N, C-alpha and C positions, 0 to 999 in steps of 0.2 A: 453623540459620539464625543463631543467636547462639552460635557455638562459640569458646570462649576458650583451649583448649589449643593452644599454638603449633606443636608438631611435627605432630600428627595433623591439626590444622587446615590446615597448609600442605600436607599430603599429600592433601587433598581432603575432609576431614570438614566443613569450613566451606563451605556452599553458596554464600555470597557470593564465595568465591575460586574456585569451579568455573566461574563465568561468565567467558567470554572475549569481550571486545568484538569485534565484526565486523559485516559487512554482512549481517546475518541478516534474513530476512523474518519468521520465527517463532522464538520461544524458548519451550520447554515447561519449566515449573518445578513442583517439589513440594518441600515442606520445612516444618518447624515442628513436626511430630509428635514427634520425639525431644526437642525443646526442652521440650515439655509433659510427655512421658512420663518422661524422665530428668532434665530440667533443673530442675524445680521441686520434685522430691522430695515431691509431694503436700502441700506446705505453702504455697507461695507462687505458685500457678498464676495467680491473677488478675494479679499483678505481672508475671510472665513473659509472659503473654498480651498484656498492655498494651504491653510492650516489643517483642513480635513485630509486633503490629498493633493500633492503637488501636480503640476501640469504633466510631468513625465510619469506620474503614477507610482513613484518610488519612495516618497517620504510623506510624512504627515500622520495624523492620528489613525486613519484607516489602515494604511500600510503597516504601521507599527503593530496594531492589533493582529492583523493577518499574519505578519511575520512571527509574532509570538506563538500563534496557533500552529503555524506550519513548522516551527522549530520543535514542537511537541509531537509532530508526525501526522497530524490530521490534515485531510484535504479540506478546502474551504470553498463553499458556494456563497458568493455574495449576491443577494437578490436585489435587483433594481426596483424601480417604482412604476406603478400604474400611471397611465396617461388618461386624460379625460377629453378625448377629441369631440368637439362640438358641444360640450357641456361645460359651463362655467363652474369652477370650483374655487375654494378659498386659496388654493396654491397655484393658480394659473399665472400669477405674476412672477413665479419662481421657475417658469418653464425653461428659460435659457440657462439658468444656473444648474437646474436639474439635468439638463442634457449634457452640459459640460462635466458635471460630476460623474455621470455615467461613462462619458468618453475616457475619463481618467481611470475609472474602475476597470474598464476594458483594457487599458494599457497595463494596469497592475496585473490583471489576469494573464496577460501574454508573457509576463516575466517569469512565470513558474507554472509548470503543467499541473501542479497541485492546487492551483487557484482557478476557480471557475466563476465567471460572471454570467448571471442569468438576467438578461434584459427582459423587461415586461413591455417594452415599446411594441405597439401593434397588437397587443392582446385585447384591448377594449374596442369593440366595434364602434364605428362612427355614431356619435349621439347616444350611446347606450348608458343607462344608469344602473344596469344589472350587475356590473362588475365592482361597484362601489357600495360601501355602507352609506347610510343616510347623510353622512358628513361630506360625501363626494371626495374623500381623501383616502380613507382606508379601504382595504379589499372586503368585498361581500363574501358570503359563504361560497357562492359560485366561483368567484375569482380565487379564493383561497384553495378550493379544490383543484382548479386548473394550475395554479402555482405549485401546489404539492405534486401534481403529476409531472410537471416540468422538472422539478427538483429530483424526483424519483428517476426520471429518464437520464438525467446527468449522472447520477450515482450508478445506475445499471450499465449505462454505456461505458463508463470508465472502469467498472469492474470487469466487464467483458473485454475491454481493450487491454487490461493488465493480465488477463488470464492467458497463460501459455501452457498447453498440455504437454 
């Protein structure tokens, strides 16, 4: 989300540059995990987190991008992160920061009915490695399918809620 290297940022590593304005009904976002895992070097995570999204969920890089997308009329689904209960992964030391990041995303989603936060907490069964790719960070095909179903349900439920015969 806050990617400062110019060449790889321009090639797509900067999520803000991945978004293309358009006549979208829905935009699905995920990002910020690498900022916390790699970006703060386990020393300045509070400051990095505050730049990503303030405690109240209303300012920072993430709300700015979401606000831009919402101003163009699209609804936004912000997808959270998988957990690795009972299995050690390279991102375990960021658990507290990740949980706080998601609390702030939840606050952001409550500020506008067109912003939906999809938490993935509780999706991975205790001790399971089936929901992660071999790196124990990224979702496996199984997890991706389940995440896709949850995203579909959000879209369908909101379309039905907005339908008035």
